[in-house]
C-alpha positions in Angstrom: -109.8 84.9 108.2 -109.7 82.5 105.3 -108.9 78.8 105.7 -107.9 76.9 102.6 -107.0 73.2 102.3 -108.4 70.3 104.2 -112.0 70.6 105.4 -113.0 68.2 108.2 -116.7 68.5 107.3 -116.1 67.6 103.6 -113.7 64.8 104.6 -116.4 63.3 106.9 -119.1 63.5 104.3 -116.9 61.8 101.7 -115.2 59.5 104.3 -111.8 60.3 102.8 -109.1 62.9 103.2 -108.8 65.6 100.5 -105.5 65.8 98.7 -102.8 68.0 100.3 -102.1 71.3 98.6 -99.0 72.2 96.6 -97.5 75.7 96.8 -99.0 76.4 93.3 -102.5 75.6 94.8 -101.8 78.0 97.7 -100.7 80.8 95.3 -103.8 80.3 93.1 -106.1 80.3 96.2 -104.5 83.5 97.5 -104.9 85.2 94.1 -108.5 84.2 94.0 -109.2 85.5 97.5 -107.3 88.8 96.8 -108.8 89.4 93.3 -112.1 87.7 92.8 -114.0 86.9 96.0 -115.4 90.4 96.6 -115.9 93.5 94.5 -113.0 95.2 96.2 -109.4 93.8 96.2 -108.3 92.2 99.4 -104.7 92.2 100.7 -103.6 89.5 103.1 -102.1 90.7 106.4 -100.5 87.3 107.1 -100.3 83.9 105.4 -99.9 80.8 107.7 -98.7 77.6 106.1 -99.2 74.6 108.5 -96.8 72.9 107.9 -93.9 72.5 105.5 -93.7 68.7 105.7 -97.4 68.3 104.8 -97.2 70.5 101.7 -97.4 68.3 98.6 -94.6 68.9 96.1 -95.3 70.2 92.6 -93.8 68.0 89.8 -91.4 70.9 89.0 -90.1 71.1 92.6 -87.3 68.6 92.0 -86.6 64.9 92.0 -85.6 64.1 95.5 -87.3 65.1 98.8 -84.5 67.5 99.8 -84.8 69.5 96.5 -88.6 69.5 96.8 -88.6 70.9 100.4 -86.0 73.5 99.5 -88.1 74.7 96.5 -91.3 74.8 98.8 -89.4 77.1 101.2 -88.3 79.3 98.3 -91.9 79.5 97.0 -93.1 80.5 100.5 -90.6 83.3 100.4 -91.8 84.3 96.9 -95.4 84.4 98.2 -94.3 86.8 100.9 -92.8 89.1 98.3 -95.7 88.7 95.8 -98.5 89.4 98.3 -96.6 91.9 100.4 -97.2 90.2 103.7 -95.4 87.9 106.1 -95.6 84.2 105.5 -95.4 82.1 108.7 -94.2 78.6 107.7 -94.6 76.0 110.4 -91.7 73.4 110.3 -91.2 70.3 112.3 -87.8 70.1 114.1 -85.3 67.3 113.6 -85.6 64.2 115.8 -82.1 64.9 117.1 -83.5 67.8 119.2 -85.2 65.3 121.5 -81.8 63.8 122.4 -80.5 67.1 123.9 -80.9 68.0 127.5 -82.0 71.5 126.5 -84.5 70.9 123.7 -85.1 74.4 122.4 -84.7 74.1 118.6 -82.0 76.1 116.9 -82.2 77.9 113.6 -80.6 75.0 111.7 -82.9 72.3 113.2 -85.6 72.4 110.5 -86.3 68.8 109.5 -85.4 68.0 105.8 -84.2 71.5 104.9 -81.3 73.8 105.7 -83.0 76.2 103.3 -85.3 77.3 106.1 -82.3 78.8 108.0 -80.9 80.4 104.9 -84.1 81.8 103.4 -86.1 83.0 106.4 -86.0 86.6 107.6 -86.9 85.4 111.1 -86.8 82.0 112.8 -89.1 81.5 115.8 -88.6 78.3 117.8 -91.0 76.7 120.3 -90.5 74.1 123.0 -93.3 72.8 125.2 -91.3 71.1 128.0 -94.5 69.4 129.4 -94.3 67.0 126.4 -90.6 66.0 126.8 -89.7 66.4 130.5 -91.0 65.2 133.9 -93.6 67.5 135.5 -92.0 69.6 138.2 -88.5 69.2 136.8 -86.4 72.2 136.0 -85.3 73.3 132.5 -83.0 76.2 132.0 -80.5 78.1 129.8 -77.7 80.7 130.1 -78.6 84.2 128.9 -76.4 87.2 128.4 -77.7 90.4 130.1 -75.4 93.2 129.2 -72.0 91.7 129.9 -73.1 89.2 132.5 -74.1 85.6 131.9 -77.2 84.7 133.9 -78.8 81.2 134.3 -82.6 81.2 133.8 -84.6 78.2 135.0 -88.3 77.3 134.8 -90.4 74.6 136.4 -92.0 72.2 133.9 -95.8 72.4 134.0 -98.7 72.2 131.4 -98.7 76.0 131.2 -95.1 76.6 130.3 -94.1 77.3 126.6 -90.6 78.5 125.8 -90.3 80.8 122.7 -87.0 81.7 121.1 -85.9 83.7 118.1 -82.4 82.4 117.0 -82.5 84.4 113.8 -83.9 87.9 113.0 -82.7 89.8 109.9 -81.4 93.1 111.0 -82.3 92.5 114.6 -81.4 90.8 117.9 -81.9 87.2 118.7 -83.5 85.6 121.7 -82.7 82.2 123.3 -85.9 81.6 125.2 -88.6 83.5 127.1 -91.4 81.8 129.1 -94.9 82.2 127.9 -98.1 81.1 129.8 -100.1 78.8 127.6 -103.6 77.2 128.1 -103.5 74.5 125.4 -107.2 73.5 125.8 -108.4 77.1 125.1 -105.6 78.1 122.7 -104.7 81.1 125.0 -101.2 82.7 125.5 -100.1 85.4 127.8 -96.9 86.9 129.2 -95.7 85.0 132.3 -95.1 88.2 134.1 -98.8 89.1 134.3 -101.3 87.5 136.7 -102.7 84.5 134.8 -106.3 85.3 135.5 -106.0 88.7 133.7 -105.6 87.7 130.1 
């Protein structure tokens, strides 16, 4: 695993944050890792960009923020094609999502860019109800199983994460499934398995 960009160690030594990377910086770093780091050529299995709103625009990315973000999304898609691997682009949801009773983001909820919805092959959404709802309260959604509409409900606790897939090119979508999460240890597991058996 290669991590490029900010280094907390270097930032602490210099007592200042290093500049955020542009998509051109990311592409150059990936080319260097693939072509020059070792004697053999490396091929990335996955590129994770965390996250869209923190990527610094290139001067050629456009004049206003909306154009810049749209171009950054396009360049993330270009990187997936160029390097032949998935690019997972983290994107913050719009503030309006917090005003809804059911706060699972939808595919058009990417902050500052509708291009995320249009360009992405898959959109995966996350909602951690513990951050937005009262502990012990119930959150739920209606799901279609076959031809029947079924209400699904979950109790809010620190280990509940809801994961949805509102867009999947050439595949089905998913409103929400519960996932067991241990935030302190960065562990995830299926809610249907006993939680001590990860």
